[in-house]
C-alpha positions in Angstrom: 128.1 -97.2 -93.9 128.1 -95.3 -90.6 132.0 -95.1 -89.2 132.2 -95.4 -85.9 135.5 -94.7 -84.4 136.3 -96.6 -81.3 139.3 -94.7 -80.4 138.1 -92.5 -76.9 140.9 -94.2 -74.4 143.2 -92.9 -77.6 142.2 -89.9 -77.5 142.5 -89.3 -73.9 146.6 -91.4 -74.5 146.8 -88.6 -77.1 145.7 -85.6 -75.1 148.4 -86.4 -72.3 151.1 -87.5 -74.9 150.5 -83.8 -77.0 150.6 -82.1 -73.5 153.3 -83.3 -72.2 155.3 -82.1 -75.6 153.9 -79.0 -75.4 155.0 -78.2 -71.4 158.6 -79.7 -72.2 159.1 -78.3 -75.4 160.4 -75.2 -74.0 162.1 -76.7 -70.7 165.9 -77.3 -70.4 165.4 -80.0 -67.8 165.1 -84.1 -68.3 161.5 -85.7 -67.8 161.9 -86.8 -64.4 163.2 -83.5 -63.3 161.0 -81.4 -64.4 158.3 -84.2 -63.7 158.1 -83.3 -60.0 158.0 -79.4 -60.6 155.1 -77.0 -59.9 155.5 -75.2 -62.6 155.3 -78.8 -65.2 152.3 -80.1 -63.1 150.4 -77.2 -63.6 151.5 -76.6 -67.4 150.7 -80.4 -68.1 147.6 -80.0 -66.7 145.9 -76.7 -68.4 147.0 -78.5 -71.8 146.3 -81.4 -71.5 142.3 -79.6 -70.7 142.6 -78.0 -73.9 144.6 -80.3 -76.4 141.0 -83.3 -74.9 139.2 -80.3 -75.8 140.7 -79.5 -79.0 140.7 -83.3 -80.4 137.0 -83.7 -79.1 135.6 -81.0 -81.1 137.7 -82.3 -84.1 136.1 -85.7 -83.0 132.6 -83.8 -82.9 133.1 -82.3 -85.8 134.3 -85.0 -88.2 131.8 -87.8 -87.3 129.1 -85.3 -88.3 131.0 -84.5 -91.2 131.2 -88.0 -92.3 127.4 -88.3 -91.5 126.7 -85.2 -94.1 130.0 -84.9 -96.8 131.3 -88.1 -97.2 134.7 -88.9 -98.6 134.4 -90.9 -101.6 131.4 -89.0 -102.9 131.7 -85.5 -101.9 135.7 -85.8 -101.9 136.2 -81.4 -102.8 134.2 -80.6 -100.2 134.0 -82.7 -97.5 138.0 -81.5 -98.4 137.2 -77.9 -97.7 134.8 -78.6 -95.0 137.2 -80.0 -92.9 139.9 -77.9 -93.3 137.7 -75.2 -92.7 135.5 -76.4 -89.5 137.9 -79.0 -88.2 141.4 -77.4 -88.9 141.7 -73.7 -89.4 138.5 -73.2 -86.2 139.9 -75.1 -83.8 143.2 -73.6 -84.7 141.7 -70.2 -84.1 140.1 -71.8 -80.8 143.3 -73.2 -79.8 144.7 -69.5 -79.4 141.6 -68.1 -77.4 142.4 -70.9 -74.9 145.9 -70.4 -74.1 145.1 -66.9 -74.3 142.2 -67.5 -71.5 145.0 -70.0 -69.5 147.8 -67.3 -69.0 144.9 -65.1 -67.6 144.0 -67.2 -65.1 147.5 -67.1 -64.1 147.8 -63.2 -64.7 150.0 -63.4 -67.3 149.0 -61.6 -71.2 149.5 -64.1 -73.6 151.3 -61.9 -76.3 154.8 -61.4 -73.6 154.7 -65.2 -74.1 157.0 -66.9 -76.5 153.2 -69.0 -77.2 152.4 -67.2 -80.4 156.5 -67.7 -81.5 157.3 -71.1 -80.7 154.1 -73.3 -79.0 151.6 -72.3 -81.2 153.2 -72.9 -84.4 153.3 -76.6 -82.4 149.4 -76.8 -81.3 149.1 -75.9 -85.2 150.4 -79.1 -86.5 148.8 -81.2 -83.7 145.7 -80.5 -84.8 146.8 -80.8 -88.1 148.2 -84.2 -87.1 144.4 -85.2 -85.4 143.0 -84.6 -88.8 145.1 -86.6 -90.8 144.8 -89.5 -88.1 140.8 -88.9 -88.6 141.1 -89.5 -92.2 143.9 -92.3 -92.3 141.2 -94.2 -89.5 138.2 -94.0 -91.8 140.1 -95.4 -95.4 141.3 -97.6 -92.9 137.9 -98.8 -91.5 136.3 -98.3 -95.4 139.3 -100.8 -96.5 138.5 -103.0 -94.1 134.2 -103.2 -94.6 134.9 -103.3 -98.6 137.4 -106.5 -98.0 135.4 -108.5 -95.4 134.5 -112.4 -96.4 131.3 -111.6 -98.2 130.1 -115.3 -97.1 130.3 -118.0 -94.9 131.5 -120.6 -97.4 134.3 -123.1 -95.5 137.3 -124.0 -97.8 136.5 -127.9 -99.1 139.8 -130.4 -98.7 140.3 -132.6 -102.0 142.3 -135.7 -100.1 142.8 -137.4 -103.4 146.3 -135.0 -104.1 146.0 -132.6 -100.9 144.8 -129.5 -103.4 142.5 -127.4 -101.9 139.2 -125.9 -104.0 138.0 -122.5 -102.4 134.5 -122.0 -103.9 132.7 -118.8 -103.2 129.4 -117.8 -103.8 127.6 -114.0 -103.7 126.0 -113.7 -100.7 122.5 -112.6 -100.3 121.5 -109.7 -101.2 119.9 -107.1 -98.9 115.6 -107.3 -98.9 114.8 -104.4 -96.1 116.4 -101.4 -94.8 116.0 -99.6 -92.0 115.7 -96.1 -92.4 116.5 -93.3 -88.9 114.6 -90.3 -88.4 114.4 -88.6 -84.7 111.7 -90.6 -83.5 111.3 -93.8 -85.5 113.3 -96.2 -87.3 111.3 -97.9 -90.4 111.8 -100.8 -92.1 111.5 -100.0 -95.8 111.6 -102.8 -98.4 114.1 -102.4 -101.1 112.1 -103.6 -104.1 109.7 -100.6 -103.2 112.7 -97.6 -103.6 112.3 -96.5 -107.4 115.7 -94.8 -107.2 118.2 -93.8 -104.9 120.1 -89.9 -105.4 122.9 -87.6 -103.7 121.6 -84.6 -103.1 123.8 -82.0 -101.4 125.8 -84.6 -100.1 123.4 -86.4 -98.4 122.1 -90.3 -99.9 118.1 -90.1 -100.5 115.9 -93.1 -101.2 112.3 -92.1 -102.7 109.6 -95.3 -102.6 106.8 -95.8 -105.8 104.4 -94.6 -103.0 106.6 -91.5 -102.5 104.3 -88.0 -103.8 107.4 -85.7 -104.3 110.7 -86.3 -104.2 111.0 -84.1 -101.2 109.6 -87.0 -98.9 112.6 -89.2 -99.7 114.5 -90.8 -96.8 118.0 -89.4 -95.7 120.3 -92.9 -95.7 123.8 -92.8 -93.7 125.0 -95.4 -96.3 127.5 -94.1 -99.2 126.1 -94.7 -102.7 128.6 -97.0 -103.5 127.9 -99.1 -100.6 124.1 -98.7 -101.1 125.3 -99.9 -105.0 126.7 -103.5 -103.6 124.1 -104.0 -101.4 121.6 -104.1 -104.3 120.0 -107.1 -106.3 122.0 -105.9 -109.7 118.7 -106.8 -111.9 116.5 -105.0 -110.2 118.1 -102.3 -109.8 121.5 -99.8 -112.1 123.4 -97.4 -110.9 123.7 -95.1 -114.3 125.8 -92.6 -112.6 128.3 -91.4 -109.7 124.8 -89.7 -108.4 121.9 -92.2 -109.3 120.8 -95.8 -108.8 117.3 -96.6 -110.3 115.0 -99.5 -109.9 114.0 -101.9 -112.9 110.4 -101.4 -112.4 110.9 -97.3 -112.6 112.6 -96.7 -116.1 109.2 -95.4 -118.3 111.7 -95.1 -121.0 115.0 -93.4 -122.2 116.8 -91.8 -125.3 119.8 -90.4 -126.8 121.5 -88.1 -125.6 124.3 -86.0 -126.1 127.9 -87.6 -126.4 126.9 -90.8 -126.9 124.8 -90.8 -122.9 120.9 -91.9 -122.7 118.2 -89.6 -121.1 116.9 -92.0 -118.6 112.9 -90.9 -118.0 111.8 -92.9 -114.6 109.1 -92.8 -113.1 107.6 -91.4 -110.9 109.6 -88.5 -112.2 111.9 -86.6 -110.4 110.7 -82.9 -110.7 106.7 -81.6 -112.0 107.2 -79.9 -115.3 107.4 -76.3 -113.6 110.0 -77.2 -110.8 112.6 -74.9 -110.4 115.6 -78.6 -110.5 118.6 -78.0 -108.1 121.9 -77.3 -110.5 123.5 -80.2 -109.5 120.4 -82.7 -110.3 120.2 -80.8 -114.3 122.0 -84.4 -115.3 120.5 -86.7 -112.6 118.5 -88.4 -114.6 121.4 -89.0 -117.6 123.0 -92.2 -118.0 126.9 -92.0 -118.5 128.9 -92.8 -121.7 130.7 -95.6 -120.1 128.0 -97.3 -118.9 125.2 -97.1 -121.5 126.2 -100.6 -122.9 126.1 -102.1 -119.8 122.3 -100.7 -118.9 121.0 -101.4 -122.6 122.0 -104.5 -122.0 120.4 -104.5 -118.3 117.2 -103.2 -119.8 116.9 -105.9 -122.6 115.6 -108.7 -120.8 
């Protein structure tokens, strides 16, 4: 699922509010008294430009991190990158932008009260922006998950004035469109031998692909993908992999009540170095073993 934040106008308003708070923070005058002074207007314009640059930066980074490190599937890694790139980096950038602003007016930032008073407030605002996008991301995902899955209407029983709802499963997805830099490719899901996670990305390999390196990268979290697929044809064996029934060559008992699944085509040739996070990619989790055996026995 690709998250789209349709909040362009809100970012403009947020930047204006942040700029006003920063400017008024060290002014003893009231709002209307300060509003028409040169110092307020000059400070507001400069602060608004800086605020918009920082907000746009956090937005830009957040959108790209959403594509690479999903909050649901890569929580710890995403948190580390969010703190480093979307919080730490703009906090440093805010200092240099403010220093440039003071330099334009021939003032040294170290000879002002910016670092002792305003800078802490700026860093706090950057943190609030990050929390806002995390909350918005969670809300959009929750809205997507709880959205109605079919268009069936509620039938009314006129005899006893009771309302009865009937629900049927929505049809499973048959085709997925894979987007590349130059084109979009429709792929029949029945041709996918398995889906897997590698370095935070979700990939799909089809039966006709000679190597794992040819796999298509998808912009859909594995959990959302699982809900789209035909449960009779596909099974999620662990947190990182979904397999096609027709790709299951054989399986055997593994360690700690797990199963070792050997898919076809094989994940890696015998002489290939396997990435550390894929060492257990083919292992059926202990809590899924019973369901997997039932799914296989048809």
